[in-house]
VEXLOLUM-663463 format. One line per 2 residues: number of its first residue (from 1); for each residue x, y, z of C-alpha. Coordinates in steps of 0.2 Angstrom, whole numbers, plus 5000, padded with zeros to 4 digits. Layout:
% VEXLOLUM-663463
NUM) X Y Z; ...
END
This chain:
% VEXLOLUM-663463
1) 4999 5416 4742; 5015 5417 4735
3) 5024 5402 4730; 5038 5395 4742
5) 5057 5401 4737; 5067 5388 4731
7) 5077 5388 4748; 5061 5386 4757
9) 5055 5372 4745; 5073 5363 4749
11) 5070 5365 4768; 5053 5357 4768
13) 5060 5344 4756; 5074 5339 4768
15) 5062 5341 4784; 5048 5329 4778
17) 5058 5314 4778; 5065 5317 4795
19) 5046 5321 4802; 5039 5303 4793
21) 5054 5294 4800; 5051 5301 4818
23) 5033 5297 4818; 5036 5279 4811
25) 5050 5276 4823; 5037 5282 4837
27) 5022 5271 4831; 5035 5255 4829
29) 5043 5259 4846; 5026 5260 4854
31) 5019 5243 4845; 5035 5234 4851
33) 5035 5239 4869; 5050 5252 4868
35) 5039 5266 4874; 5023 5270 4882
37) 5028 5263 4900; 5016 5265 4913
39) 5018 5264 4931; 5018 5246 4939
41) 5011 5241 4957; 5004 5253 4969
43) 5004 5271 4966; 5020 5280 4971
45) 5021 5298 4972; 5036 5307 4963
47) 5050 5315 4975; 5050 5334 4974
49) 5060 5342 4962; 5068 5359 4956
51) 5066 5366 4939; 5082 5373 4935
53) 5080 5387 4920; 5092 5386 4904
55) 5106 5396 4906; 5126 5396 4900
57) 5136 5392 4916; 5156 5388 4918
59) 5161 5371 4921; 5179 5364 4924
61) 5181 5348 4916; 5181 5332 4926
63) 5196 5320 4925; 5216 5320 4927
65) 5225 5331 4915; 5243 5331 4911
67) 5252 5343 4900; 5270 5341 4895
69) 5271 5326 4907; 5265 5336 4922
71) 5249 5336 4931; 5237 5352 4927
73) 5220 5358 4932; 5206 5354 4920
75) 5200 5368 4907; 5187 5378 4911
77) 5175 5380 4898; 5157 5388 4894
79) 5142 5377 4893; 5124 5382 4887
81) 5110 5371 4894; 5096 5373 4882
83) 5081 5366 4891; 5076 5366 4909
85) 5083 5352 4921; 5071 5344 4932
87) 5081 5336 4947; 5077 5330 4965
89) 5078 5344 4977; 5083 5331 4990
91) 5096 5316 4989; 5086 5299 4989
93) 5082 5295 5008; 5087 5280 5017
95) 5067 5276 5018; 5064 5278 5000
97) 5079 5266 4996; 5073 5255 5008
99) 5056 5253 4999; 5065 5247 4984
101) 5076 5235 4994; 5059 5227 5002
103) 5053 5225 4984; 5068 5215 4979
105) 5072 5228 4966; 5089 5236 4975
107) 5101 5228 4985; 5103 5232 5004
109) 5112 5248 5007; 5128 5247 5018
111) 5129 5264 5028; 5143 5268 5040
113) 5132 5276 5050; 5113 5268 5051
115) 5101 5282 5049; 5092 5287 5066
117) 5077 5294 5056; 5075 5285 5038
119) 5061 5296 5031; 5074 5313 5034
121) 5091 5305 5031; 5099 5304 5014
123) 5104 5285 5009; 5122 5281 5010
125) 5132 5265 5007; 5126 5267 4989
127) 5137 5260 4974; 5135 5267 4957
129) 5127 5250 4953; 5113 5252 4966
131) 5109 5269 4961; 5105 5263 4943
133) 5094 5250 4950; 5085 5262 4961
135) 5083 5274 4946; 5075 5259 4936
137) 5064 5254 4950; 5057 5272 4953
139) 5054 5274 4934; 5043 5259 4934
141) 5034 5264 4949; 5030 5281 4945
143) 5029 5279 4925; 5042 5294 4923
145) 5060 5291 4918; 5073 5294 4931
147) 5091 5292 4929; 5106 5298 4937
149) 5114 5315 4932; 5129 5319 4923
151) 5143 5328 4933; 5138 5343 4921
153) 5120 5343 4926; 5125 5344 4944
155) 5136 5358 4940; 5122 5366 4931
157) 5110 5364 4947; 5123 5366 4960
159) 5128 5384 4954; 5140 5393 4966
161) 5140 5378 4977; 5149 5367 4964
163) 5166 5364 4969; 5181 5370 4958
165) 5195 5358 4960; 5209 5369 4952
167) 5224 5370 4962; 5228 5388 4953
169) 5247 5382 4950; 5255 5388 4935
171) 5253 5375 4922; 5269 5380 4912
173) 5280 5377 4927; 5293 5363 4925
175) 5294 5360 4943; 5282 5347 4948
177) 5285 5350 4968; 5274 5366 4966
179) 5260 5356 4962; 5264 5342 4973
181) 5265 5354 4988; 5249 5363 4984
183) 5239 5346 4981; 5246 5340 4999
185) 5240 5355 5008; 5222 5354 5000
187) 5221 5335 5004; 5226 5339 5022
189) 5213 5353 5023; 5200 5341 5016
191) 5204 5327 5029; 5203 5340 5043
193) 5187 5347 5039; 5177 5330 5038
195) 5161 5329 5048; 5157 5311 5042
197) 5140 5308 5050; 5127 5310 5037
199) 5114 5325 5042; 5094 5327 5040
201) 5087 5335 5025; 5090 5353 5023
203) 5105 5354 5035; 5118 5360 5022
205) 5106 5374 5014; 5101 5376 4997
207) 5109 5382 4980; 5102 5396 4969
209) 5090 5384 4960; 5084 5377 4977
211) 5094 5361 4976; 5095 5355 4994
213) 5111 5349 5004; 5123 5348 4988
215) 5140 5348 4994; 5137 5343 5011
217) 5144 5327 5018; 5135 5315 5005
219) 5145 5314 4988; 5133 5310 4974
221) 5135 5298 4959; 5135 5303 4942
223) 5136 5295 4925; 5153 5304 4920
225) 5167 5292 4917; 5184 5295 4924
227) 5196 5302 4911; 5215 5304 4909
229) 5220 5316 4897; 5236 5321 4891
231) 5240 5338 4882; 5254 5344 4874
233) 5264 5361 4877; 5251 5370 4865
235) 5236 5363 4875; 5231 5352 4861
237) 5224 5335 4866; 5237 5321 4863
239) 5227 5305 4871; 5210 5304 4880
241) 5207 5288 4889; 5190 5286 4898
243) 5187 5272 4911; 5169 5270 4912
245) 5170 5255 4926; 5175 5272 4937
247) 5163 5285 4939; 5164 5303 4947
249) 5156 5306 4963; 5153 5325 4967
251) 5153 5334 4985; 5164 5346 4992
253) 5175 5340 4979; 5176 5326 4964
255) 5180 5310 4967; 5183 5295 4955
257) 5175 5278 4962; 5173 5261 4956
259) 5155 5257 4952; 5154 5244 4964
261) 5160 5255 4980; 5148 5257 4993
263) 5160 5263 5007; 5174 5275 4998
265) 5184 5275 5014; 5187 5256 5012
267) 5200 5259 4999; 5188 5263 4983
269) 5193 5280 4980; 5204 5281 4964
271) 5213 5297 4968; 5214 5309 4983
273) 5204 5311 5000; 5190 5299 4999
275) 5171 5306 5001; 5163 5304 5019
277) 5148 5296 5011; 5141 5292 4995
279) 5122 5292 4989; 5113 5301 4976
281) 5099 5310 4968; 5091 5308 4951
283) 5085 5318 4935; 5068 5317 4928
285) 5070 5314 4910; 5056 5323 4901
287) 5061 5323 4884; 5047 5314 4873
289) 5058 5299 4868; 5066 5297 4886
291) 5057 5278 4887; 5063 5273 4871
293) 5081 5277 4877; 5077 5269 4894
295) 5071 5254 4885; 5085 5252 4873
297) 5097 5254 4887; 5089 5239 4897
299) 5091 5229 4882; 5109 5232 4882
301) 5111 5246 4870; 5124 5260 4872
303) 5114 5277 4869
END
């Protein structure tokens, strides 16, 4: 066999320490209980998921954007998801959430409309903090790792059903009244189209990937923090301030909500028309090191 080239030898010498580090870190994590979590309590079936194949897609950045002192649409960018995404087909149901409450792991929900059929109705009256508690409980009960999605992941799974919040106003216009008027008409249309009472699973159809009921009348929590970004006249970022006590909930449009809000119509919506209802669905994190990340987050590490 021919000897390795100098370039190949260098690549191997650089890769070996990384591989050894990962092996040692994995062994240490398992010994210290950071990975290797098994299901606790009686067996609990995992919820149905859809597997969204990798692809490139267009995504409008979430947040408030200002250019030269005037509000503008967030930039549209191209994103590439290089791995499949396993996400719940349906939103978490009222019955599933009630099981978490019954075991003392979740606070009670505060739905505006009590569900007539909890097994088929989405859980509503749920705060971001409540949804995180449920994700931790479901992870313990199934042995898998379940997390809230990012706004980008919801856009990836929702496909053409994902809302575009752009007003389409010329961002170089120095007349703020044009944008204010466009925003007024949009908010008026949103309020007029409200159908506030949650509907059973499947009532709002599916996306191309099979994701059910997205952009119906239940907005969904994400882990994407609210942002306020200022751009200069050339489009370069001048300042970018994130508020991670306020998160993006996405449905017919995106809304910024405080993490403790269960009823967005009670004054908890940061900007624009409030969501009709707020609930959630979860992503199944299938990465081999996902249990390690989950344990570190539980111990207060930001990862």
